[in-house]
C-alpha positions as CSV (number, residue, x, y, z in Angstrom):
1,X,-27.9,41.0,42.3
2,X,-26.8,44.5,41.8
3,X,-25.8,45.3,45.4
4,X,-23.2,42.4,45.3
5,X,-21.4,44.1,42.7
6,X,-18.1,45.3,43.1
7,X,-17.3,48.8,40.8
8,X,-13.9,50.1,40.2
9,X,-13.5,53.6,41.7
10,X,-13.2,56.6,39.0
11,X,-9.5,56.9,39.0
12,X,-9.5,53.1,37.9
13,X,-12.2,53.6,35.4
14,X,-10.2,56.2,34.0
15,X,-7.3,54.0,33.1
16,X,-9.5,51.9,31.0
17,X,-10.9,55.1,28.9
18,X,-8.9,53.3,25.8
19,X,-10.1,52.2,22.6
20,X,-9.4,49.0,21.9
21,X,-11.1,48.1,18.6
22,X,-8.7,49.0,15.6
23,X,-9.6,48.8,12.1
24,X,-8.7,44.9,11.6
25,X,-10.8,44.3,14.9
26,X,-13.6,46.5,13.6
27,X,-13.8,44.8,10.1
28,X,-14.2,41.1,12.0
29,X,-17.2,42.9,13.8
30,X,-18.6,44.2,10.8
31,X,-18.1,40.5,9.1
32,X,-19.8,39.3,11.9
33,X,-22.8,41.7,11.7
34,X,-23.1,41.7,8.1
35,X,-23.4,37.7,8.0
36,X,-26.1,37.6,10.8
37,X,-28.2,40.6,11.0
38,X,-30.6,40.8,7.9
39,X,-30.9,44.8,8.0
40,X,-27.6,45.9,10.1
41,X,-28.7,49.7,8.8
42,X,-32.2,49.3,10.7
43,X,-30.7,47.4,13.6
44,X,-30.7,48.4,17.4
45,X,-27.2,47.6,19.1
46,X,-26.2,47.5,22.7
47,X,-23.2,48.4,23.7
48,X,-22.6,47.5,27.4
49,X,-20.1,49.3,29.3
50,X,-19.6,51.7,26.3
51,X,-17.7,54.4,28.4
52,X,-17.0,57.5,25.8
53,X,-19.1,56.5,22.9
54,X,-16.4,56.2,20.6
55,X,-17.2,52.2,19.5
56,X,-20.8,53.4,19.3
57,X,-20.0,56.1,17.0
58,X,-18.1,53.7,14.7
59,X,-21.1,51.5,14.3
60,X,-23.3,54.7,13.5
61,X,-21.0,55.7,10.6
62,X,-20.7,51.9,9.8
63,X,-24.2,51.3,9.6
64,X,-26.0,54.6,8.8
65,X,-29.7,54.5,10.1
66,X,-28.7,52.0,12.9
67,X,-29.3,53.0,16.5
68,X,-26.8,52.0,19.4
69,X,-27.7,52.1,23.2
70,X,-24.9,52.6,25.8
71,X,-25.3,51.2,29.5
72,X,-22.6,52.8,31.1
73,X,-22.6,53.2,35.1
74,X,-19.8,55.7,35.2
75,X,-21.5,59.0,34.5
76,X,-18.3,61.0,33.8
77,X,-17.5,58.8,31.1
78,X,-20.9,59.3,29.5
79,X,-20.2,63.1,29.4
80,X,-17.5,62.2,26.7
81,X,-19.9,60.9,24.3
82,X,-20.5,63.2,21.3
83,X,-24.1,64.0,20.8
84,X,-26.2,61.8,18.1
85,X,-29.8,61.1,17.6
86,X,-28.8,57.3,16.6
87,X,-27.2,56.9,20.3
88,X,-28.9,56.7,23.6
89,X,-26.7,56.8,27.0
90,X,-28.1,55.2,29.9
91,X,-26.4,55.7,33.1
92,X,-26.4,52.4,34.8
93,X,-25.1,49.4,35.9
94,X,-25.7,46.5,33.1
95,X,-27.2,44.6,35.8
96,X,-30.1,47.0,36.3
97,X,-30.8,47.7,32.8
98,X,-33.7,46.0,31.0
99,X,-33.1,46.7,27.7
100,X,-35.2,49.6,25.7
101,X,-36.4,47.2,22.6
102,X,-35.4,43.8,21.4
103,X,-31.6,44.2,20.2
104,X,-30.2,42.9,17.1
105,X,-26.8,42.7,18.4
106,X,-25.5,42.9,22.0
107,X,-21.7,43.7,22.8
108,X,-19.3,43.5,25.7
109,X,-15.8,44.8,24.7
110,X,-13.4,43.5,27.5
111,X,-16.4,44.3,29.8
112,X,-17.5,40.8,31.3
113,X,-14.0,40.3,33.2
114,X,-15.1,43.1,35.5
115,X,-18.5,41.7,36.6
116,X,-17.0,41.0,40.0
117,X,-18.9,40.1,43.3
118,X,-17.6,39.5,46.7
119,X,-16.4,35.5,45.8
120,X,-15.4,33.8,42.9
121,X,-18.2,31.4,42.9
122,X,-20.5,34.8,42.9
123,X,-18.6,36.1,40.1
124,X,-19.2,33.4,37.7
125,X,-22.6,33.5,38.7
126,X,-22.6,37.2,38.1
127,X,-21.1,36.9,34.4
128,X,-23.5,34.0,33.6
129,X,-26.1,36.0,34.5
130,X,-25.2,38.9,32.5
131,X,-25.0,36.5,29.5
132,X,-28.5,35.2,30.2
133,X,-29.6,39.0,30.5
134,X,-28.1,39.1,27.3
135,X,-29.7,36.4,25.6
136,X,-32.9,37.6,26.6
137,X,-32.7,41.2,25.7
138,X,-32.0,40.2,22.0
139,X,-34.8,39.7,19.5
140,X,-35.1,36.4,17.1
141,X,-31.8,35.4,15.8
142,X,-29.9,38.0,17.2
143,X,-26.4,37.8,18.2
144,X,-23.8,38.4,21.2
145,X,-20.3,39.7,20.4
146,X,-17.8,39.3,23.0
147,X,-14.2,40.4,23.2
148,X,-11.9,39.2,26.0
149,X,-8.6,38.5,27.3
150,X,-8.3,34.4,27.5
151,X,-6.1,33.4,30.5
152,X,-5.3,29.7,30.0
153,X,-3.6,27.3,32.4
154,X,-2.4,23.8,31.5
155,X,-5.0,22.1,29.4
156,X,-7.2,25.3,28.9
157,X,-7.7,25.3,33.0
158,X,-9.4,28.4,34.5
159,X,-6.7,28.3,37.3
160,X,-5.0,31.5,36.4
161,X,-8.1,33.7,36.0
162,X,-9.1,32.2,39.4
163,X,-5.6,33.3,41.0
164,X,-5.5,36.8,39.5
165,X,-9.1,37.2,40.8
166,X,-8.0,36.0,44.5
167,X,-4.8,38.5,44.3
168,X,-6.9,41.6,42.7
169,X,-10.1,41.3,45.0
170,X,-8.2,41.2,47.7
171,X,-8.6,44.7,50.0
172,X,-5.3,43.7,52.2
173,X,-3.0,42.7,49.4
174,X,-4.6,46.1,47.5
175,X,-1.1,48.0,48.5
176,X,0.8,45.1,46.9
177,X,-1.4,44.3,43.7
178,X,-1.4,48.0,43.2
179,X,2.3,48.5,43.4
180,X,3.1,45.7,41.0
181,X,0.6,47.5,38.4
182,X,-2.9,45.9,38.9
183,X,-5.7,48.6,38.0
184,X,-8.1,46.6,39.8
185,X,-6.5,46.3,43.0
186,X,-9.1,46.2,45.9
187,X,-12.1,45.4,43.5
188,X,-11.0,42.4,41.5
189,X,-11.0,41.2,37.8
190,X,-12.1,37.5,36.5
191,X,-10.6,36.5,33.4
192,X,-11.4,33.2,31.9
193,X,-10.3,30.5,29.6
194,X,-11.9,30.5,26.0
195,X,-13.3,27.4,27.0
196,X,-15.0,28.7,30.1
197,X,-16.8,31.4,27.9
198,X,-17.6,29.1,25.4
199,X,-19.7,26.7,28.2
200,X,-21.0,30.0,29.7
201,X,-22.5,31.0,26.3
202,X,-24.2,27.8,26.0
203,X,-25.7,27.7,29.3
204,X,-27.0,31.0,28.8
205,X,-29.2,29.8,26.0
206,X,-27.0,30.3,23.1
207,X,-27.1,27.4,20.8
208,X,-24.7,28.5,18.2
209,X,-21.5,29.6,19.5
210,X,-18.1,30.1,18.3
211,X,-14.9,32.1,18.5
212,X,-12.0,33.6,16.7
213,X,-8.2,34.2,17.5
214,X,-7.4,37.9,17.6
215,X,-4.0,38.2,18.8
216,X,-1.4,36.9,21.4
217,X,-0.2,39.4,24.3
218,X,2.3,39.1,26.9
219,X,2.2,41.8,29.5
220,X,3.8,40.2,32.0
221,X,7.2,38.8,32.4
222,X,8.2,34.9,32.3
223,X,8.3,34.8,36.5
224,X,4.9,36.3,36.9
225,X,3.3,33.8,34.3
226,X,5.1,31.0,36.0
227,X,3.8,31.9,39.7
228,X,0.3,32.6,37.9
229,X,0.2,29.2,36.1
230,X,-0.4,31.2,32.7
231,X,0.4,29.0,29.4
232,X,-1.2,31.3,27.0
233,X,-2.8,34.8,27.1
234,X,-4.3,36.2,24.0
235,X,-7.3,38.0,23.1
236,X,-10.2,36.5,21.4
237,X,-14.0,37.3,20.5
238,X,-16.7,35.3,20.8
239,X,-20.1,35.1,19.3
240,X,-23.4,33.7,20.4
241,X,-26.4,33.4,18.3
242,X,-29.8,33.2,19.3
243,X,-32.0,30.9,17.1
244,X,-35.4,30.6,17.1
């Protein structure tokens, strides 16, 4: 599976070296953890694509005694982590990571839309397999938390995400999409609707799934939104709970 993955180059990765989880979003995460993880101060968390480790540091500060594993394919990003005995860095693509123990919580912060393969269908299969792998690495009653940008077409369709994938994944169109501001030009990005992600979580095995609206965003002008068929852009949190 990993040989089919398309990875961003180091400069593209550097463009995403930002901590997007602010105080309000972190409070939302903690409320989910507090409600669903029985002993969070003894928990094992996994941060997928955890990069510079700032988010893992927040978890460790909030829940003293917990442990956080970070799986991150970019070695330079790993070097930005502050040393901490409660943090383990794994320099690997997620698809080759088998887990160091059963996790109480696995988190994907704006990561899944970067699970990119050589076709749109293969990309969706890669994303689904990523969720299934998370399900299998969770302990009993473990949870997965996902932050994603939802791109909604008419009637909550996935058409905008498909078109964006086709444009950004094209090496032929890379000079154009890059000039238009696509940080993922030549590699690709695959956004989905909220409905699609909820369906994927259910397919991955999670019997209890819920989502929360975080905020709307609009970084595209009306013309671009119309061309791409975007009815709505927003950030949401998805939670999948593994039952016995």
